C-alpha positions in Angstrom: 0.0 0.0 0.0 1.3 3.4 -0.9 0.0 6.6 0.7 0.7 9.9 -1.0 2.0 12.4 1.5 2.7 15.3 -0.8 1.2 16.6 -4.1 3.1 16.5 -7.4 4.2 19.7 -9.1 1.2 19.5 -11.6 -1.3 19.4 -8.7 -3.2 16.4 -10.2 -2.1 14.0 -7.4 -3.2 15.3 -4.0 -1.8 14.2 -0.7 -3.8 11.8 1.5 -4.7 9.3 -1.3 -3.7 5.7 -1.1 -3.2 2.9 -3.7 -3.0 -0.8 -3.1 -0.1 -2.1 -5.3 -1.4 -5.7 -5.3 -5.0 -5.0 -6.3 -4.9 -1.5 -7.8 -7.6 -0.3 -5.4 -7.4 3.3 -4.3 -9.1 5.7 -2.0 -8.8 8.4 0.5 -6.9 8.4 3.7 -10.2 8.6 5.6 -11.0 5.1 4.3 -8.0 3.7 6.1 -8.9 5.7 9.3 -12.5 4.3 9.1 -11.3 0.7 9.0 -8.9 1.2 11.9 -11.7 2.9 13.9 -14.0 -0.1 13.2 -11.5 -2.6 14.5 -10.8 -0.4 17.6 -14.5 -0.1 18.3 -15.0 -3.8 18.0 -12.2 -4.5 20.5 -13.6 -2.0 22.9 -17.1 -3.4 22.6 -15.8 -7.0 23.1 -14.0 -5.8 26.3 -17.1 -4.1 27.6 -19.2 -7.3 27.0 -16.5 -9.4 28.8 -16.6 -7.0 31.7 -20.4 -7.1 31.9 -20.4 -10.9 31.8 -17.9 -11.2 34.6 -19.8 -8.7 36.8 -23.1 -10.6 36.1 -21.5 -14.0 36.9 -20.2 -12.6 40.1 -23.6 -11.3 41.2 -25.7 -14.3 40.1 -25.4 -17.4 42.3 -28.1 -19.7 41.0 -26.7 -22.4 38.6 -29.8 -22.3 36.3 -29.6 -18.5 36.0 -25.9 -18.7 35.3 -26.5 -21.2 32.6 -29.1 -18.8 31.0 -26.6 -16.0 31.3 -23.9 -18.0 29.7 -26.2 -18.8 26.7 -27.0 -15.1 26.3 -23.3 -14.3 26.0 -22.1 -17.4 24.0 -24.8 -17.8 21.4 -24.1 -14.5 19.6 -20.4 -15.2 19.8 -20.8 -18.7 18.2 -22.9 -17.2 15.4 -20.3 -14.5 14.8 -17.6 -17.1 14.7 -19.5 -19.1 12.2 -20.1 -16.1 10.0 -16.4 -15.2 10.0 -15.3 -18.7 9.3 -17.7 -19.0 6.4 -16.7 -15.6 5.0 -13.0 -16.5 5.1 -13.7 -19.9 3.5 -15.5 -18.1 0.7 -12.6 -15.8 0.1 -10.0 -18.6 0.0 -12.0 -21.2 -2.1 -12.1 -20.8 -5.9 -15.5 -20.3 -7.3 
């Protein structure tokens, strides 16, 4: 990936644009910042969910209610893991 930091003398190529050398894709530097922000937000959300689950498990003592709580936290994670695995498999398998 190449990121243009300065403009050329003709002024046609402005700074802040990126080009992917492997695929030829190109875009604005804000595209890169958006992707990094999405990953950061996902990590923060995952950490908040983990903290909420730990607090809830420490407050709930009944085994049945703990089981229900565990299902509430693990079912979406299992579905997300399945979706990611299926998406990565689709990217790597020839059509």
